[in-house]
C-alpha positions as YAML, in Angstrom:
chain: A
units: angstrom
residues:
- id: 1
  name: MET
  ca: [-0.16, 0.05, -0.23]
- id: 2
  name: LEU
  ca: [1.31, 3.50, -0.92]
- id: 3
  name: SER
  ca: [-0.18, 6.69, 0.44]
- id: 4
  name: THR
  ca: [0.55, 10.17, -1.27]
- id: 5
  name: HIS
  ca: [-0.57, 13.55, -1.65]
- id: 6
  name: SER
  ca: [1.82, 13.90, -4.72]
- id: 7
  name: PRO
  ca: [0.61, 14.25, -8.08]
- id: 8
  name: HIS
  ca: [3.86, 13.19, -9.39]
- id: 9
  name: ILE
  ca: [3.62, 9.98, -7.88]
- id: 10
  name: VAL
  ca: [0.14, 9.60, -9.17]
- id: 11
  name: SER
  ca: [1.00, 10.16, -12.55]
- id: 12
  name: ALA
  ca: [3.54, 7.90, -12.80]
- id: 13
  name: VAL
  ca: [1.11, 4.86, -11.82]
- id: 14
  name: HIS
  ca: [-1.78, 3.42, -14.05]
- id: 15
  name: LYS
  ca: [-5.36, 4.51, -13.47]
- id: 16
  name: GLU
  ca: [-6.28, 0.91, -12.41]
- id: 17
  name: GLN
  ca: [-3.59, 0.97, -9.46]
- id: 18
  name: ILE
  ca: [-5.32, 4.19, -8.06]
- id: 19
  name: ARG
  ca: [-7.80, 4.11, -5.22]
- id: 20
  name: VAL
  ca: [-8.91, 7.28, -3.55]
- id: 21
  name: LEU
  ca: [-10.62, 7.09, -0.08]
- id: 22
  name: ILE
  ca: [-13.17, 9.95, 0.69]
- id: 23
  name: LYS
  ca: [-14.55, 10.35, 4.19]
- id: 24
  name: GLU
  ca: [-18.00, 11.85, 4.38]
- id: 25
  name: ASN
  ca: [-20.31, 11.89, 7.31]
- id: 26
  name: ASN
  ca: [-18.37, 9.13, 8.88]
- id: 27
  name: HIS
  ca: [-18.49, 7.01, 5.82]
- id: 28
  name: LEU
  ca: [-15.67, 5.91, 3.75]
- id: 29
  name: SER
  ca: [-15.94, 6.02, 0.03]
- id: 30
  name: VAL
  ca: [-13.78, 4.05, -2.20]
- id: 31
  name: ILE
  ca: [-13.41, 5.95, -5.80]
- id: 32
  name: THR
  ca: [-11.87, 3.97, -8.55]
- id: 33
  name: ASN
  ca: [-13.08, 5.00, -11.61]
- id: 34
  name: PHE
  ca: [-10.42, 7.24, -13.47]
- id: 35
  name: THR
  ca: [-10.50, 7.86, -16.91]
- id: 36
  name: ARG
  ca: [-6.56, 8.30, -16.92]
- id: 37
  name: SER
  ca: [-3.45, 8.90, -14.87]
- id: 38
  name: TYR
  ca: [-0.29, 7.65, -16.33]
- id: 39
  name: GLY
  ca: [1.81, 10.23, -17.95]
- id: 40
  name: VAL
  ca: [-0.97, 12.94, -17.36]
- id: 41
  name: LYS
  ca: [0.17, 16.52, -16.52]
- id: 42
  name: VAL
  ca: [0.24, 17.35, -12.78]
- id: 43
  name: ASP
  ca: [-2.42, 20.06, -13.35]
- id: 44
  name: GLN
  ca: [-4.70, 17.67, -14.55]
- id: 45
  name: ILE
  ca: [-3.76, 15.18, -11.94]
- id: 46
  name: LEU
  ca: [-4.64, 17.75, -9.30]
- id: 47
  name: LEU
  ca: [-8.11, 18.87, -11.08]
- id: 48
  name: GLU
  ca: [-9.22, 15.36, -11.93]
- id: 49
  name: ILE
  ca: [-8.09, 12.91, -9.19]
- id: 50
  name: PHE
  ca: [-7.31, 14.88, -6.46]
- id: 51
  name: ARG
  ca: [-10.72, 17.15, -7.02]
- id: 52
  name: THR
  ca: [-8.74, 20.37, -6.42]
- id: 53
  name: ASN
  ca: [-10.68, 23.28, -7.45]
- id: 54
  name: ALA
  ca: [-8.27, 25.46, -8.50]
- id: 55
  name: LEU
  ca: [-4.48, 25.18, -9.42]
- id: 56
  name: ARG
  ca: [-3.70, 28.60, -7.57]
- id: 57
  name: ILE
  ca: [-4.50, 30.16, -4.25]
- id: 58
  name: PRO
  ca: [-8.07, 31.98, -4.33]
- id: 59
  name: GLU
  ca: [-6.56, 35.46, -3.97]
- id: 60
  name: ILE
  ca: [-4.47, 35.15, -7.19]
- id: 61
  name: GLU
  ca: [-7.43, 33.16, -8.94]
- id: 62
  name: ASN
  ca: [-9.98, 35.64, -8.10]
- id: 63
  name: LYS
  ca: [-7.37, 38.41, -9.38]
- id: 64
  name: LEU
  ca: [-6.90, 36.45, -12.71]
- id: 65
  name: LEU
  ca: [-10.42, 35.84, -13.08]
- id: 66
  name: LYS
  ca: [-11.25, 39.82, -12.57]
- id: 67
  name: LEU
  ca: [-8.55, 40.88, -15.10]
- id: 68
  name: ARG
  ca: [-10.27, 38.37, -17.82]
- id: 69
  name: GLU
  ca: [-13.58, 39.63, -17.00]
- id: 70
  name: MET
  ca: [-12.37, 43.19, -17.50]
- id: 71
  name: VAL
  ca: [-10.74, 42.49, -21.02]
- id: 72
  name: SER
  ca: [-13.78, 40.57, -21.72]
- id: 73
  name: SER
  ca: [-15.87, 43.74, -21.46]
- id: 74
  name: ASN
  ca: [-13.23, 45.77, -23.52]
- id: 75
  name: GLN
  ca: [-12.05, 47.49, -20.28]
- id: 76
  name: TYR
  ca: [-8.02, 46.74, -21.05]
- id: 77
  name: ASP
  ca: [-6.85, 50.08, -21.50]
- id: 78
  name: SER
  ca: [-8.57, 51.57, -17.71]
- id: 79
  name: ASP
  ca: [-6.20, 52.17, -15.22]
- id: 80
  name: GLU
  ca: [-7.67, 49.67, -12.78]
- id: 81
  name: CYS
  ca: [-7.05, 46.73, -15.53]
- id: 82
  name: ASN
  ca: [-3.57, 47.81, -16.00]
- id: 83
  name: MET
  ca: [-3.09, 48.35, -12.38]
- id: 84
  name: LEU
  ca: [-4.39, 44.86, -11.59]
- id: 85
  name: LYS
  ca: [-2.07, 43.49, -14.70]
- id: 86
  name: GLN
  ca: [1.05, 45.26, -13.62]
- id: 87
  name: GLU
  ca: [0.43, 43.76, -9.60]
- id: 88
  name: LEU
  ca: [-0.21, 40.11, -11.05]
- id: 89
  name: GLU
  ca: [2.93, 40.33, -13.33]
- id: 90
  name: LYS
  ca: [4.86, 41.30, -10.19]
- id: 91
  name: THR
  ca: [3.20, 38.66, -8.24]
- id: 92
  name: ILE
  ca: [3.37, 35.83, -10.40]
- id: 93
  name: GLY
  ca: [5.54, 36.86, -12.97]
- id: 94
  name: TYR
  ca: [5.56, 38.42, -16.39]
- id: 95
  name: ASP
  ca: [6.06, 35.23, -17.96]
- id: 96
  name: ASP
  ca: [3.08, 33.66, -16.22]
- id: 97
  name: THR
  ca: [1.20, 31.28, -18.81]
- id: 98
  name: ASP
  ca: [-2.35, 33.01, -17.96]
- id: 99
  name: LEU
  ca: [-0.99, 36.47, -18.10]
- id: 100
  name: ALA
  ca: [0.35, 35.78, -21.42]
- id: 101
  name: LEU
  ca: [-2.68, 34.79, -22.68]
- id: 102
  name: ILE
  ca: [-4.37, 37.76, -21.25]
- id: 103
  name: ARG
  ca: [-2.05, 39.74, -22.81]
- id: 104
  name: LEU
  ca: [-2.58, 37.96, -26.30]
- id: 105
  name: GLU
  ca: [-6.39, 38.51, -26.12]
- id: 106
  name: ILE
  ca: [-5.81, 42.24, -25.13]
- id: 107
  name: ALA
  ca: [-3.50, 42.54, -28.62]
- id: 108
  name: LYS
  ca: [-6.35, 40.60, -30.53]
- id: 109
  name: ARG
  ca: [-8.73, 43.16, -29.21]
- id: 110
  name: LYS
  ca: [-6.77, 45.84, -30.01]
- id: 111
  name: LYS
  ca: [-6.34, 45.25, -33.59]
- id: 112
  name: ILE
  ca: [-10.44, 44.38, -34.22]
...
């Protein structure tokens, strides 16, 4: 028997070898019906097998969501949007994938 909270280890075993134990109301359930695991990206393991709600801490997730909403509503040139984008770039890094996608969306919207 092996117990882990490491998505890297779960990604190194086949789905048939995984058992997730969930305790609810003093009742123990075993989940075994996973579609995949071996070689799957760690973020997918966290979301699909570990059932994590998000890959980031809620504070950053909420700020990214707000930034996306501002861009979607064409507020990408507003001071608030620029300040939020700069804050996130400073906190999680300019080269963060989500921020890069947001910058691409802004560039696309500016061309239209």
